[in-house]
C-alpha positions in Angstrom: -20.0 16.3 -9.8 -16.6 14.7 -9.8 -15.9 11.4 -7.7 -13.1 12.1 -5.0 -11.3 9.4 -3.1 -8.2 9.0 -0.9 -5.7 6.5 -1.9 -3.2 5.0 0.7 0.0 5.1 -1.5 3.0 3.4 0.1 5.2 4.1 -3.0 5.3 0.3 -3.8 3.8 -1.8 -6.8 0.5 -2.5 -5.7 -0.4 1.4 -4.3 0.8 2.9 -7.8 -1.5 0.2 -9.5 -4.5 1.3 -7.2 -3.9 5.1 -7.9 -3.6 4.6 -11.7 -7.0 2.6 -11.5 -8.8 5.1 -9.6 -7.5 7.8 -11.8 -8.8 5.9 -14.6 -12.1 5.5 -13.1 -12.6 9.3 -12.8 -11.9 9.9 -9.3 -10.1 12.9 -8.1 -7.4 11.7 -5.8 -6.0 12.7 -2.5 -3.1 10.7 -1.3 -2.0 9.6 2.1 1.5 7.8 3.1 2.7 7.2 6.4 6.2 7.5 7.9 5.6 4.9 10.6 9.4 4.2 11.6 10.0 1.7 8.5 13.4 0.9 7.9 12.7 1.0 4.0 12.0 4.6 4.2 13.1 5.0 0.3 9.5 4.2 -0.2 8.3 7.6 1.0 10.5 9.2 -1.6 9.0 7.0 -4.4 5.5 7.8 -2.9 6.3 11.9 -3.3 7.4 11.2 -6.7 4.3 9.2 -7.8 2.0 11.7 -6.1 3.5 14.4 -8.2 3.3 12.4 -11.5 -0.4 11.5 -10.9 -1.1 15.2 -9.8 -3.1 14.4 -6.6 -5.0 17.3 -5.2 -3.1 16.9 -1.9 -0.2 14.6 -0.6 -0.2 13.9 3.1 2.6 12.1 5.1 1.4 11.1 8.4 4.2 10.6 11.1 3.3 7.7 13.3 5.8 6.0 16.0 4.9 2.4 15.4 8.8 1.6 16.2 7.9 2.5 19.8 5.9 -0.7 20.1 8.3 -2.7 18.0 7.2 -6.2 17.2 8.4 -6.3 13.5 11.4 -6.5 11.5 10.4 -3.4 9.5 10.5 -1.3 12.7 12.9 -2.8 14.7 16.5 -2.9 14.1 17.3 -5.9 16.6 14.9 -8.2 14.2 16.7 -9.1 11.1 14.6 -9.2 8.0 14.7 -12.8 6.5 16.1 -13.6 3.2 14.2 -16.9 3.0 10.4 -17.9 3.1 9.3 -18.3 6.4 6.3 -20.8 8.2 3.3 -18.7 9.2 2.8 -15.0 9.3 6.5 -13.6 9.0 8.4 -11.3 11.2 7.8 -8.3 8.6 4.0 -8.4 9.8 3.8 -4.7 11.5 1.1 -5.1 14.2 -2.4 -3.4 13.3 -0.5 -1.5 10.3 -3.4 -1.5 8.0 -6.2 -0.7 10.8 -4.2 2.2 11.8 -3.5 3.4 8.4 -7.2 2.9 7.4 -8.2 4.8 10.5 -6.3 7.7 9.7 -7.7 7.7 5.9 -11.3 7.4 7.3 -10.7 10.6 9.5 -9.3 12.6 6.6 -12.1 11.4 4.3 -14.8 12.5 7.0 -12.9 16.0 7.1 -12.9 16.3 3.3 -16.5 15.0 2.9 -15.7 12.0 0.6 -16.5 8.6 1.4 -14.3 6.3 -1.0 -11.1 5.0 0.1 -8.6 2.8 -2.0 -6.0 0.6 -0.6 -3.7 -1.9 -2.4 -4.0 -4.8 0.0 -3.8 -8.3 -1.6 -4.8 -11.7 -0.4 -3.2 -13.9 -3.2 0.7 -13.5 -3.6 1.2 -11.8 -0.3 3.1 -12.5 2.9 0.2 -13.9 4.7 -0.6 -10.7 6.9 -4.3 -11.0 8.5 -5.0 -7.3 7.6 -4.7 -8.1 3.8 -7.8 -10.4 3.8 -11.4 -9.5 2.3 -13.0 -10.4 5.8 -10.8 -7.3 7.2 -11.6 -5.0 4.7 -15.3 -5.9 5.1 -15.1 -5.4 8.8 -13.2 -2.1 8.5 -15.8 -0.8 6.3 -18.6 -1.7 9.0 -16.6 -0.3 11.6 -16.4 2.9 9.5 -19.9 3.3 8.9 -20.9 2.8 12.6 -18.2 4.7 14.2 -18.1 8.4 12.4 -20.5 11.0 12.6 -20.6 11.1 8.8 -21.7 7.3 8.8 -24.4 7.8 11.5 -25.8 10.7 9.3 -26.0 8.5 6.3 -22.7 8.7 4.4 -21.9 5.4 3.4 -18.3 4.5 3.2 -16.6 2.2 0.7 -13.1 0.7 1.3 -12.1 -0.1 -2.1 -9.3 -3.2 -2.3 -9.5 -3.8 -6.3 -6.3 -5.9 -6.3 -7.3 -8.1 -3.3 -8.1 -11.1 -5.4 -5.3 -10.5 -8.1 -2.2 -12.5 -8.3 0.9 -10.3 -8.5 1.2 -11.0 -12.1 -2.1 -9.9 -12.6 -1.5 -6.6 -10.9 1.5 -5.9 -13.2 -0.5 -6.9 -16.4 -3.3 -4.3 -15.1 -0.6 -1.6 -14.2 1.0 -2.0 -17.5 -2.2 -1.6 -19.3 -2.7 1.7 -17.5 0.9 3.1 -18.3 2.3 2.5 -14.9 6.4 2.9 -14.7 7.0 0.4 -12.0 10.6 1.6 -12.2 9.5 4.6 -9.8 8.1 2.1 -7.0 10.0 0.6 -4.1 8.7 -2.6 -2.6 11.9 -3.9 -1.0 11.8 -4.2 2.9 15.8 -3.5 2.8 16.1 -1.0 0.1 19.1 1.4 0.4 18.8 5.0 0.5 18.7 5.3 -3.3 15.8 3.0 -3.5 17.6 -0.2 -5.0 16.2 -3.7 -4.0 17.8 -6.4 -1.9 16.2 -8.9 -4.1 16.0 -11.4 -1.4 13.5 -10.1 0.9 9.9 -11.4 0.9 8.4 -8.6 -0.9 11.3 -8.7 -3.4 10.7 -12.4 -4.2 6.8 -11.9 -4.6 7.9 -8.9 -7.1 10.5 -11.0 -9.2 8.1 -13.9 -9.3 5.2 -11.6 -10.3 7.3 -10.0 -13.1 8.6 -13.5 -14.4 4.9 -15.0 -14.5 3.6 -11.8 -16.6 6.5 -12.2 -18.8 7.5 -8.5 -18.4 11.1 -7.1 -18.2 11.4 -6.4 -14.5 12.5 -2.7 -14.4 13.5 -2.7 -10.4 16.8 -1.5 -9.7 18.8 -3.9 -7.4 21.7 -3.8 -5.2 23.4 -6.8 -6.7 
């Protein structure tokens, strides 16, 4: 019987790497993306293209109104996206985002009758978000097995975070070995409608440094 998994697909560098890795490991993939009111909506166009390229079984885009509660530069136009590094957890942190995303993915997994969920969180080269840490993934997995009908009846859900301990350059090298075309991805927090990156936000800085450290030509399309 073929293995099946849900892949959280943002349209960014990490999520396409996770999708490619899951496919390489023999999973039949179902992709889920979220339109949560993010200002960098071009990533959803990238996610659609990536889902088609990797021939996922189904690609769902879930509409969420996280902008209604605000609290993040990614969902509130009154909060500027910083162009220099910040101390502590930056204003680009979206409250409870990965908890919400994984919850929807868990519900879909239960409906589909599968128990593997892949997410591209990273706790090495990242912005300090608390919901990208191993402790969070472990805790959510425990919750998944406690709070679902499938879990109570014996299904053991597994939250896969294969990139969580890798640097951005290591992720890029892994993706290149899997044939990933990073030109298709959008990571920038302030990408324009064409998906071109600003080159100065936190996500761009991590991406630029990752390609430099990997000694691989950066295929990203930048505004300047």
